[in-house]
C-alpha positions as CSV (number, residue, x, y, z in Angstrom):
1,M,19.5,83.3,130.9
2,T,18.5,85.8,128.1
3,A,20.2,86.3,124.8
4,L,21.4,89.7,126.1
5,Q,23.1,88.0,129.1
6,N,24.9,85.6,126.8
7,M,26.6,88.4,124.8
8,K,30.3,88.6,125.3
9,I,32.8,91.0,123.7
10,N,36.1,89.8,122.3
11,G,38.6,90.9,124.9
12,Q,41.7,89.9,122.9
13,R,40.5,91.9,119.9
14,L,39.9,94.9,122.1
15,W,43.4,94.6,123.7
16,D,45.0,94.2,120.3
17,S,43.3,97.3,119.0
18,L,44.5,99.3,122.0
19,M,48.1,98.1,121.4
20,E,47.9,98.9,117.7
21,M,46.6,102.5,118.4
22,A,49.4,102.9,121.0
23,K,52.0,102.6,118.3
24,I,50.9,106.0,117.0
25,G,52.9,108.5,119.1
26,A,54.6,105.7,121.1
27,T,57.2,106.9,123.6
28,E,60.3,105.1,124.9
29,K,58.8,104.6,128.3
30,G,55.8,102.7,126.9
31,G,53.3,105.6,126.8
32,V,52.1,107.9,124.0
33,C,52.4,111.5,123.0
34,R,49.5,112.3,120.7
35,L,48.7,115.9,121.2
36,A,45.4,117.3,119.9
37,L,45.4,118.1,116.1
38,T,49.0,117.1,115.5
39,D,49.9,114.8,112.6
40,L,49.9,111.9,115.2
41,D,46.4,112.8,116.2
42,R,45.4,112.7,112.6
43,Q,46.9,109.2,112.2
44,G,44.9,108.0,115.2
45,R,41.7,109.5,113.8
46,D,42.4,107.9,110.4
47,L,42.8,104.5,112.0
48,F,39.6,104.9,114.0
49,V,37.7,105.9,110.9
50,Q,39.2,103.0,108.9
51,W,38.1,100.5,111.6
52,C,34.6,101.9,111.8
53,K,34.1,101.8,108.1
54,E,35.3,98.2,108.1
55,A,32.6,97.6,110.7
56,G,30.0,99.0,108.2
57,C,29.5,102.4,109.9
58,S,28.8,105.7,108.4
59,I,31.1,108.6,109.4
60,R,30.2,112.1,110.3
61,V,32.6,114.9,111.3
62,D,31.4,118.3,112.7
63,R,33.0,121.7,112.6
64,M,34.9,121.0,115.9
65,G,36.4,117.9,114.4
66,N,34.3,115.6,116.5
67,I,33.9,112.2,114.7
68,F,30.7,110.1,114.9
69,A,30.7,106.5,113.7
70,R,27.1,105.3,113.3
71,R,25.6,101.8,113.1
72,E,22.0,102.0,112.1
73,G,19.2,100.5,114.1
74,R,15.8,99.2,113.1
75,N,14.4,102.7,113.7
76,P,16.8,105.3,112.3
77,A,14.5,108.1,113.4
78,L,15.4,107.4,117.1
79,P,18.3,109.4,118.6
80,P,21.4,107.2,118.8
81,I,22.7,105.6,121.9
82,M,26.2,106.9,122.0
83,T,29.5,106.1,123.6
84,G,33.0,107.5,123.1
85,S,35.9,109.5,124.6
86,H,39.1,111.0,123.1
87,L,42.2,110.0,121.2
88,D,44.4,113.0,122.1
89,S,46.9,112.5,125.0
90,Q,49.0,114.4,127.5
91,P,52.6,115.1,126.4
92,T,53.7,112.1,128.5
93,G,50.4,110.2,128.3
94,G,49.5,106.6,128.7
95,R,48.0,103.9,126.4
96,F,44.5,103.9,127.9
97,D,43.4,107.4,129.0
98,G,40.6,108.3,126.6
99,V,41.4,105.9,123.9
100,Y,40.0,103.0,125.9
101,G,36.6,104.6,125.8
102,V,36.8,105.0,122.0
103,L,38.0,101.5,121.3
104,A,35.6,99.9,123.7
105,G,32.9,101.5,121.6
106,V,34.5,100.1,118.4
107,E,34.5,96.7,120.1
108,V,30.8,97.1,120.9
109,L,30.2,97.7,117.1
110,R,32.2,94.7,116.2
111,T,30.5,92.4,118.7
112,L,27.0,93.4,117.4
113,N,28.2,92.6,113.9
114,D,29.6,89.3,115.0
115,L,26.3,88.3,116.5
116,G,24.2,89.8,113.7
117,Y,22.3,91.8,116.4
118,E,20.1,94.7,115.3
119,T,19.3,97.3,117.9
120,E,16.1,99.3,117.9
121,A,17.9,102.7,118.1
122,P,21.1,103.5,116.2
123,V,24.4,103.1,118.0
124,E,27.2,105.6,117.7
125,V,30.8,105.9,118.8
126,A,32.2,109.5,119.2
127,V,35.8,110.8,119.2
128,W,35.8,114.2,121.0
129,T,38.4,116.8,120.0
130,N,41.0,118.1,122.5
131,E,39.6,116.5,125.6
132,E,42.9,116.8,127.4
133,G,43.4,120.6,127.0
134,S,47.2,120.1,127.1
135,R,47.7,121.8,123.7
136,F,44.6,124.0,123.6
137,A,42.9,125.3,126.7
138,P,40.3,124.7,128.1
139,A,39.9,121.0,128.2
140,M,36.9,119.3,126.7
141,V,36.3,122.3,124.6
142,A,34.8,120.4,121.6
143,S,32.3,118.4,123.6
144,G,31.5,121.7,125.4
145,V,30.7,123.2,122.0
146,F,28.5,120.2,121.2
147,A,26.7,120.6,124.5
148,G,26.2,124.4,124.0
149,V,28.5,125.5,126.8
150,F,30.8,127.3,124.3
151,D,29.9,128.6,120.8
152,V,31.8,127.2,117.8
153,D,33.7,130.4,117.1
154,Y,35.1,130.3,120.6
155,G,36.1,126.7,120.2
156,L,37.8,127.2,116.8
157,S,39.7,130.3,118.1
158,R,41.5,128.5,120.9
159,K,45.3,128.9,120.5
160,D,48.3,126.8,121.4
161,Q,51.5,128.3,122.7
162,D,52.7,128.9,119.2
163,G,49.6,130.9,118.3
164,K,48.0,128.2,116.1
165,T,44.2,128.0,116.4
166,M,42.1,124.9,116.6
167,G,40.3,125.9,113.5
168,E,43.6,126.3,111.5
169,E,44.9,122.9,112.8
170,L,41.6,121.1,112.1
171,A,41.8,122.3,108.5
172,R,45.5,121.4,108.2
173,I,45.0,117.7,109.3
174,G,41.7,117.4,107.3
175,Y,39.2,117.1,110.1
176,A,37.4,120.5,109.8
177,G,34.1,118.9,109.2
178,P,31.1,120.5,107.5
179,D,28.4,119.5,110.0
180,D,26.9,121.6,112.8
181,A,28.7,121.0,116.1
182,S,25.6,120.9,118.3
183,Y,23.3,118.4,120.1
184,K,20.4,120.4,118.6
185,S,21.1,119.0,115.2
186,H,22.4,115.7,116.5
187,P,20.3,114.7,119.5
188,V,21.6,111.9,121.7
189,G,19.3,109.3,123.3
190,A,21.8,108.3,126.0
191,Y,25.6,108.6,126.4
192,F,27.9,106.2,128.1
193,E,31.7,106.6,128.6
194,A,34.1,103.9,129.7
195,H,37.4,105.1,131.2
196,I,40.2,104.0,133.4
197,E,39.7,105.3,136.9
198,Q,42.9,107.4,136.9
199,G,43.1,106.9,140.7
200,P,44.0,104.0,143.1
201,I,40.6,103.2,144.7
202,L,39.4,100.3,142.6
203,E,42.6,98.4,142.5
204,A,43.2,99.0,146.3
205,E,39.7,97.6,147.1
206,D,40.0,94.8,144.5
207,K,37.0,96.0,142.6
208,T,36.7,95.5,138.8
209,I,34.1,98.1,137.9
210,G,33.4,101.6,139.2
211,V,29.8,102.7,138.8
212,V,30.2,106.5,138.4
213,T,27.3,108.3,140.0
214,D,28.8,111.9,140.1
215,A,31.7,114.0,138.9
216,Q,33.5,116.8,140.7
217,G,33.0,120.3,139.6
218,Q,36.1,122.2,138.4
219,R,37.4,125.7,138.1
220,W,40.6,126.5,136.1
221,Y,42.4,129.8,136.3
222,E,45.2,131.5,134.5
223,L,47.3,134.0,136.5
224,T,50.0,136.5,135.5
225,F,52.1,138.4,138.0
226,T,54.1,141.3,136.6
227,G,56.9,142.9,138.7
228,V,60.2,144.5,137.6
229,E,63.0,142.6,136.0
230,S,66.3,143.7,137.5
231,H,69.9,142.5,138.1
232,A,70.2,139.7,140.7
233,G,73.3,141.2,142.2
234,P,72.9,145.0,142.7
235,T,69.2,145.0,143.5
236,P,68.6,145.0,147.3
237,M,66.1,142.5,148.6
238,S,63.9,145.2,150.1
239,R,63.5,146.9,146.8
240,R,62.6,143.9,144.6
241,K,59.3,143.3,142.8
242,D,59.9,139.6,142.2
243,A,57.1,138.0,140.2
244,L,58.3,134.5,141.0
245,L,58.3,135.1,144.7
246,G,54.6,136.1,144.3
247,A,53.9,133.0,142.3
248,A,55.6,130.8,144.9
249,R,53.5,132.2,147.6
250,V,50.3,131.5,145.6
251,V,51.5,127.9,145.1
252,D,51.6,127.5,148.8
253,A,48.3,129.3,149.3
254,V,46.6,127.0,146.7
255,N,47.9,124.0,148.6
256,R,46.6,125.3,151.9
257,I,43.2,126.0,150.3
258,G,43.0,122.4,149.1
259,L,44.0,121.0,152.5
260,A,41.5,123.3,154.2
261,H,38.7,121.6,152.3
262,A,40.0,118.0,152.6
263,P,39.4,115.1,152.1
264,V,37.7,115.5,148.7
265,A,39.0,118.9,147.5
266,C,41.9,119.0,145.0
267,A,44.0,122.1,144.4
268,T,46.9,122.2,141.9
269,V,49.3,124.5,140.2
270,G,50.3,122.5,137.2
271,M,52.0,124.9,134.8
272,M,54.3,127.9,135.2
273,N,56.3,130.0,132.7
274,V,58.9,132.4,134.2
275,Y,60.2,135.4,132.2
276,P,62.9,136.1,131.3
277,N,64.0,132.8,132.9
278,S,67.6,133.8,133.3
279,R,69.7,132.8,136.3
280,N,70.9,136.3,137.2
281,V,67.7,138.3,136.5
282,I,65.0,138.8,139.0
283,P,61.8,137.5,137.3
284,G,59.7,140.3,136.0
285,R,56.7,138.2,134.9
286,V,55.3,134.8,135.7
287,F,52.3,133.0,134.1
288,F,50.8,130.1,135.9
289,T,47.7,128.0,136.3
290,V,45.4,126.9,139.1
291,D,43.1,123.9,139.1
292,F,40.4,123.5,141.8
293,R,38.0,120.5,142.1
294,H,35.3,119.6,144.5
295,P,31.9,117.7,144.4
296,S,30.2,120.6,146.1
297,D,29.6,123.8,144.1
298,D,29.3,125.8,147.3
299,V,32.7,124.7,148.4
300,L,34.2,125.4,144.9
301,A,32.8,129.0,145.3
302,E,34.4,129.3,148.7
303,M,37.7,128.1,147.3
304,D,37.4,130.7,144.5
305,K,36.8,133.4,147.1
306,E,39.9,132.3,149.1
307,L,42.1,132.2,146.0
308,R,41.2,135.7,144.9
309,A,41.8,137.1,148.4
310,E,45.2,135.4,148.7
311,V,46.3,136.6,145.2
312,D,45.3,140.2,146.0
313,R,47.1,140.1,149.4
314,I,50.3,138.6,148.0
315,A,50.4,141.0,145.0
316,G,49.9,143.9,147.3
317,E,52.7,142.9,149.7
318,I,55.3,142.5,146.9
319,G,54.0,145.4,144.7
320,L,53.0,143.2,141.7
321,Q,50.4,143.8,139.0
322,V,48.1,140.8,138.7
323,E,45.9,139.4,136.0
324,L,43.5,136.6,137.2
325,E,41.1,134.9,134.8
326,Q,38.9,131.9,135.4
327,I,39.0,130.2,132.0
328,F,37.1,127.0,132.7
329,Y,34.2,126.1,135.0
330,Y,31.6,123.5,135.3
331,K,29.4,122.6,138.2
332,P,29.5,119.2,139.8
333,V,27.6,116.6,137.7
334,K,25.1,114.0,138.9
335,F,24.7,111.3,136.2
336,E,21.2,110.3,135.1
337,A,19.6,107.7,137.3
338,S,18.3,105.3,134.5
339,C,21.8,105.3,132.8
340,V,23.5,104.6,136.1
341,E,21.0,101.8,136.6
342,A,21.8,100.4,133.2
343,V,25.4,100.2,134.2
344,R,24.5,98.5,137.4
345,K,22.5,95.9,135.4
346,G,25.5,95.4,133.1
347,V,27.7,94.8,136.1
348,A,25.2,92.3,137.6
349,E,24.9,90.4,134.3
350,G,28.7,90.0,134.2
351,G,29.0,89.2,137.9
352,F,31.7,91.8,138.4
353,S,32.8,93.2,141.7
354,N,32.0,96.9,141.9
355,R,31.5,100.0,143.9
356,D,30.0,103.4,143.4
357,M,32.4,106.3,142.6
358,V,32.6,110.0,142.1
359,S,34.9,111.0,139.3
360,G,37.7,113.3,140.3
361,A,38.7,114.0,136.7
362,G,36.9,115.9,134.0
363,H,35.5,113.9,131.1
364,D,33.5,114.7,127.9
365,A,30.6,112.8,129.7
366,C,30.4,115.8,132.1
367,Y,29.3,118.1,129.3
368,L,27.1,115.5,127.6
369,A,25.3,115.0,130.9
370,G,23.8,118.5,130.3
371,V,22.1,117.5,127.0
372,A,21.5,113.7,127.2
373,P,21.0,111.0,129.9
374,T,24.6,110.0,130.7
375,A,26.7,107.7,132.9
376,M,30.2,106.5,133.1
377,I,32.0,103.2,133.7
378,F,35.4,103.0,135.4
379,V,37.9,100.2,135.4
380,P,41.1,100.1,137.5
381,C,44.5,101.2,136.4
382,I,47.7,99.8,138.0
383,D,48.8,101.8,141.1
384,G,46.2,104.4,140.2
385,I,48.7,106.1,137.8
386,S,47.5,108.1,134.8
387,H,48.7,111.1,132.8
388,N,52.0,109.2,132.8
389,E,53.8,107.0,130.3
390,V,53.8,104.1,132.7
391,E,49.9,104.1,132.9
392,D,48.8,100.5,132.7
393,A,45.8,98.2,133.1
394,K,45.1,94.5,133.0
395,P,43.4,93.0,130.0
396,E,40.7,91.4,132.1
397,W,39.8,94.8,133.5
398,I,39.6,96.3,130.1
399,A,37.4,93.5,128.8
400,A,35.1,93.7,131.8
401,G,34.4,97.4,131.4
402,C,33.7,96.9,127.7
403,E,31.3,94.1,128.5
404,V,29.4,96.3,131.0
405,L,29.3,99.0,128.3
406,L,27.8,96.7,125.8
407,H,25.0,95.6,128.1
408,A,24.3,99.2,129.2
409,M,24.1,100.4,125.7
410,L,21.9,97.6,124.6
411,Q,19.5,98.2,127.4
412,K,19.0,101.8,126.3
413,A,19.1,101.0,122.6
414,N,16.2,98.6,123.0
415,E,14.1,100.5,125.5
416,T,11.6,101.4,122.8
417,V,11.0,97.7,122.2
418,K,10.1,97.2,125.8
419,E,7.9,100.2,126.0
420,T,5.8,99.3,122.9
421,A,5.7,95.5,123.5
422,P,2.1,94.2,124.1
423,A,1.2,93.3,127.6
């Protein structure tokens, strides 16, 4: 057995760190509310930075507020082997979504320090800003800027429902960094992201690790139907231009589109604002969102076509004006073969039960995959529940995923040694 195979992370220390971070924004039901760029998000960032400085890392913050904690290697000229995820949460979020990937990275740093192990390439842990997209849309905007999908001005100009921009809020909480927010000035040798599955498959099949080979493509839309506000009593049914009726019919159409492309398609209306939202006024305007997901880009395009046709038909039948904008799109992602293989080797070295998986959720890794070799590691979550305050996981699952992450990162961080070693 090699020295690499003997390496173990400190599972209790990782769990304790997760529970300490979960105190920031803790909710009564055991979850967290740590929305992007709020004071609570700043507290979480500050704690991450503190822990990484205690581990001897240098800290870099870019213009999008992405944080990079760096542990140097023997050859600082090599691009770093990076891991990470996000610290922001949903309004009723859990203790593991995103933050697990960040703190698993911190545990990798601490383990290397405990063992006095020096990697060939530097190792970095990243915190990506606004992964969730619950306060500022679209999701994963800061990793998207880093990967060149969006420009920095677009990212900084995203607004929340109160009209506050990401740029303003980054400055307010002290995380408007000076550095260029681009992979071109910060190349990445390989990127790994550990995450809870956010679905029921691993637990149902009694598997400890999901080896993520692909991620579903996504299309997000914002729609506004505008009709005529009028009194709920004197206005005959036949003369109404009810914007909420139109939205309700689209909700049904979205569900039918998802079912038509089963079993792997997902179609969701997750947000709706009704105006004027009064019990005796026919709604004159409704804003709502649509989320489509599928591992085939061709099917996603067909779902897009079907949605647009249904929206036009429904608006025409009721006499509504319609605004339809696709605000977010990325193609299905196939993760890089050598990184996936590094995860498989990490699984084998730990002796963990596992299966291949396609990610149904979006992750920062999906954008990183466009600019660096990338792979993901999933661990189970209890009952497959996520984006919920009762989200939970077992300590042994959390430790196992981190151990696989450690081995996968070390394989990549030391590849140069293998390549240049004498025959």
